C-alpha positions in Angstrom: 91.0 120.3 150.4 92.9 123.6 149.8 93.5 125.5 152.9 93.7 129.3 152.7 95.5 131.3 155.3 95.0 135.1 155.5 97.9 137.0 156.9 98.0 140.7 157.6 101.6 141.9 156.9 102.1 144.7 159.4 104.9 147.2 158.9 106.2 147.4 162.4 108.1 150.5 163.5 110.5 150.2 166.4 112.7 153.0 167.6 115.6 153.6 169.9 114.8 157.3 170.4 116.5 158.9 173.4 118.2 155.7 174.4 121.9 155.2 174.6 123.0 151.8 173.6 126.4 150.1 174.2 127.7 147.2 172.1 129.7 144.4 173.7 131.4 142.2 171.1 132.9 139.1 172.8 135.4 136.8 171.1 134.6 133.2 172.2 135.1 129.6 171.4 133.6 126.2 172.3 137.1 125.1 173.0 137.8 127.9 175.5 137.3 126.6 179.1 137.2 130.1 180.6 134.6 131.3 178.1 131.4 130.1 179.7 132.2 132.2 182.8 132.6 135.2 180.5 129.2 134.4 179.1 127.7 134.6 182.6 129.4 137.9 183.2 128.1 139.3 180.0 124.5 138.1 180.7 124.7 139.7 184.2 125.9 143.0 182.7 123.1 143.0 180.1 120.6 142.5 183.0 122.1 145.4 184.9 122.4 147.8 182.0 119.3 147.5 179.7 121.0 149.4 176.9 123.8 146.8 176.6 123.6 144.7 173.4 125.6 141.5 173.2 127.2 139.9 170.1 129.4 136.9 170.4 132.0 136.3 167.6 133.0 132.6 167.5 136.5 131.4 166.7 137.1 130.0 163.2 137.7 126.5 164.8 134.1 126.5 166.1 131.1 125.1 164.2 129.6 128.6 164.6 132.6 130.5 163.3 132.3 133.1 160.5 134.8 134.6 158.1 133.5 138.0 159.2 134.3 137.3 162.8 137.9 136.3 161.9 138.2 139.5 160.0 136.9 141.4 163.0 139.3 139.6 165.4 142.3 140.3 163.1 141.4 144.0 162.6 141.3 144.6 166.4 144.3 142.3 167.0 142.6 140.1 169.6 145.2 137.6 170.9 142.6 135.1 172.2 139.5 134.3 174.2 137.7 135.3 176.3 138.1 138.9 175.4 135.6 141.6 174.6 135.5 145.0 172.9 133.1 147.7 174.1 131.7 150.0 171.4 134.9 149.3 169.4 136.6 151.9 171.6 139.7 152.1 173.7 142.6 154.3 174.6 144.7 152.7 171.8 144.6 149.8 169.4 146.4 147.6 171.9 144.0 148.5 174.7 140.6 147.8 173.1 140.4 144.1 174.0 139.4 143.6 177.6 139.0 140.7 180.0 135.5 140.0 181.4 136.4 141.7 184.7 137.2 144.9 182.9 134.0 145.2 180.8 131.8 147.0 183.3 134.2 149.9 183.8 134.3 150.5 180.0 130.5 150.1 179.7 130.0 152.8 182.3 132.4 155.1 180.4 130.5 154.5 177.2 127.1 155.1 178.7 128.3 158.6 179.6 129.2 159.4 175.9 126.7 161.2 173.6 124.5 158.9 171.5 124.7 161.2 168.5 122.2 159.3 166.4 118.7 157.8 166.9 117.8 154.6 165.2 114.3 153.7 163.9 113.5 150.2 162.4 110.5 149.6 160.2 109.8 146.5 158.2 108.2 143.0 158.0 109.3 139.4 158.2 107.4 136.6 156.5 107.7 133.4 158.6 106.8 131.2 155.6 109.1 132.5 152.9 111.7 133.7 155.5 112.2 137.0 153.7 113.1 140.0 155.8 112.3 143.5 154.6 113.9 146.1 156.8 114.1 149.9 156.6 116.5 151.6 158.9 116.0 155.3 159.6 118.7 157.3 161.4 118.6 160.9 162.7 121.5 162.7 164.2 120.9 164.8 167.3 124.3 166.6 166.9 127.2 166.5 164.4 129.0 163.2 164.9 132.8 162.9 165.3 134.7 163.5 162.1 135.2 160.5 159.8 133.3 158.2 157.4 130.2 156.6 158.8 128.7 153.1 158.3 125.3 151.5 159.0 125.6 148.0 160.4 123.0 145.2 160.7 124.0 141.9 162.4 121.9 138.8 162.9 122.4 136.9 166.1 120.8 133.7 167.4 120.1 132.6 171.0 120.2 129.1 172.4 122.2 127.5 169.6 122.2 124.0 171.1 123.9 121.0 169.5 126.2 118.2 170.6 129.5 117.4 168.8 132.7 119.0 167.6 132.6 122.7 167.6 129.5 122.9 169.9 130.4 121.1 173.1 131.6 123.8 175.5 134.8 123.4 177.4 134.4 124.2 181.1 137.2 124.9 183.5 134.7 125.4 186.3 133.3 121.9 186.3 135.0 121.0 189.6 134.8 124.4 191.3 132.2 124.0 194.0 129.8 126.9 194.3 130.3 128.1 190.8 127.2 128.2 188.5 129.1 125.9 186.1 130.0 123.4 188.7 129.2 119.8 187.8 127.9 120.6 184.3 130.7 118.6 182.6 134.0 119.4 180.9 133.0 119.8 178.1 129.3 120.7 178.6 127.2 118.8 176.1 124.1 120.6 174.7 125.5 123.9 175.9 123.1 126.7 174.9 125.3 129.2 173.0 123.7 132.7 173.2 124.1 135.9 171.1 125.8 133.8 168.3 126.7 136.0 165.3 125.0 134.4 162.3 125.6 137.0 159.6 126.4 140.6 158.8 124.2 142.2 156.1 126.2 143.8 153.3 129.8 143.8 154.6 131.8 143.0 157.7 132.2 146.7 158.5 128.7 147.8 157.5 127.0 149.6 154.6 128.9 152.5 153.1 127.2 155.4 151.3 124.2 155.8 153.6 125.5 159.0 155.2 127.0 162.2 153.7 130.4 163.4 154.8 128.7 165.8 157.2 125.3 164.5 158.3 122.8 167.3 159.1 121.2 167.1 162.6 117.5 166.5 162.4 117.7 165.1 158.8 116.6 161.5 158.5 118.8 159.1 156.5 117.3 155.8 155.5 118.5 152.5 154.0 116.5 149.4 152.9 117.6 145.8 153.2 116.1 142.6 151.8 117.5 139.5 153.3 116.6 135.7 153.1 116.8 134.1 156.6 118.5 130.7 156.5 116.3 127.7 157.2 119.2 126.3 159.3 118.6 128.9 161.9 115.9 128.9 164.6 114.2 132.1 163.3 112.1 132.5 166.4 115.3 133.0 168.4 117.0 135.5 166.0 117.7 139.1 166.9 118.6 142.1 164.7 121.5 144.2 166.0 121.6 147.6 164.3 124.3 150.3 164.9 126.0 153.3 163.4 129.8 153.4 163.5 132.7 155.4 162.3 135.0 153.6 159.9 138.7 154.2 159.1 140.2 151.4 157.1 143.7 152.1 158.4 142.9 152.8 162.1 140.8 150.4 164.2 140.5 153.0 166.9 138.4 155.1 164.5 135.6 152.5 164.2 133.7 153.6 167.2 130.1 152.6 167.7 128.0 155.8 168.1 124.7 154.1 169.0 123.2 150.6 168.8 119.8 149.0 169.2 118.4 145.4 169.1 115.0 143.9 168.3 113.8 140.3 168.0 113.3 139.2 164.4 109.7 138.0 165.2 108.8 141.6 166.3 108.6 142.2 162.5 106.6 139.0 161.8 103.2 138.9 160.2 100.1 139.0 162.4 97.1 136.8 161.8 94.0 138.6 160.5 91.8 136.8 163.1 92.4 136.9 166.8 95.2 134.5 167.7 94.5 131.6 170.0 95.8 131.6 173.5 99.5 130.8 173.7 100.1 127.1 174.3 101.9 126.3 177.5 105.6 125.5 177.2 107.6 122.5 178.2 107.4 122.0 182.0 109.0 119.1 183.9 108.5 118.5 187.6 109.7 117.8 190.2 113.2 119.0 189.2 115.5 117.6 190.6 113.6 114.3 190.2 114.0 110.7 191.3 111.9 107.7 190.4 109.5 109.4 188.1 109.4 112.7 186.2 106.1 114.4 185.3 106.0 116.4 182.1 103.6 118.9 180.6 104.3 118.7 176.9 103.7 121.7 174.6 100.7 121.5 172.2 101.6 119.7 169.0 104.4 117.6 170.5 105.4 114.9 168.0 108.4 113.4 169.7 110.0 113.5 173.1 113.6 112.5 174.2 115.9 112.6 177.2 119.6 112.8 176.5 122.5 112.6 179.0 125.1 115.4 179.0 127.4 112.8 177.4 125.2 112.6 174.3 123.5 109.3 175.1 119.8 108.8 174.4 118.0 107.3 177.4 114.3 107.9 176.4 112.2 108.5 173.3 108.5 108.4 172.7 106.3 109.4 169.8 103.2 111.6 170.4 103.1 111.5 174.2 100.0 112.1 176.2 99.6 115.8 177.3 100.8 114.9 180.8 102.4 111.7 181.8 105.1 110.3 184.2 108.4 109.1 182.8 110.0 106.1 184.6 113.6 107.2 185.5 114.8 103.8 186.7 117.9 102.9 184.9 119.0 106.5 184.5 122.1 107.2 186.6 122.1 110.5 188.6 123.2 113.5 186.7 122.2 116.3 184.4 120.0 115.5 181.4 118.4 117.4 178.5 114.6 116.9 178.0 113.6 117.7 174.4 110.1 118.1 172.8 109.8 118.3 169.0 106.7 120.3 168.2 105.0 121.6 165.1 106.7 125.0 165.7 110.2 123.9 166.7 112.1 122.3 169.6 111.5 123.0 173.3 114.2 122.0 175.7 114.7 121.9 179.5 117.6 120.7 181.7 116.6 118.1 184.2 118.6 116.8 187.2 118.0 113.2 188.2 119.0 112.2 191.7 
């Protein structure tokens, strides 16, 4: 029988009016043992300063590395990881890259700077064809600093989680008691990599030709993008990072970010014409830590369940489990494990400690 699905494609409009955004671009690597601590610092800063947007550029040796990130690193002369650049700004070309302990001071400095430009996003995303249609409208509140301007759209993914070369995260804090990374392994298998840069629309340094040489305050400037989202990415965990920046090909200190905003890709997704059903409960395991038995509430539509050790060894697998059932943990040594549920809409995961 042919099934017909009716979807209402809604042109969603999201804006960053009156909000000053700050962009933290971090250079990181799965082979950098100090980097996961930098990740924690960045996450804490983002929680403290709501206007802070995070983008993590991975080294070319990582499975998540991109040529654009290598070009970015070389342009700003980053000597290694974990270093970050705030709004592509600094006193000089040699003082742009900062250690994690220096990020907050630069963030506070940038929050005091004028935002110059407001950013409005309008568009739609088709979850079946994976085609993104995006209109970016920018309006300047005041004349920006002198120089050429670029419009930038980045795609980032959260919770990129795989085991193997280029994904397993080195961890220098594995034996440091009291640290949040203590006891997670060195390397950490199934480490959730956040804010991973997946692509930059148009060019590494943004789209040229959107703005005139002297933008007029109050005049809207718009640009349209059509982009096919890769099927290898978890599109429900993608974000669009949009910003306006200066660009001088010869001088990296003249590539300052004037304002930035971020939205989830799915905020532009189609809406069902009929009322949607109540959201299904997510994966929930209890007690956690557990010993003897582990009870699990599986998400609706779970097709397969697995438990993996942090060393990448499969300890448990079951097809189409009952909605709630205990799992016998005998035979599993104490440690950190990854509980996975493969559902009709993707993969749900939870870390579980077995005592």
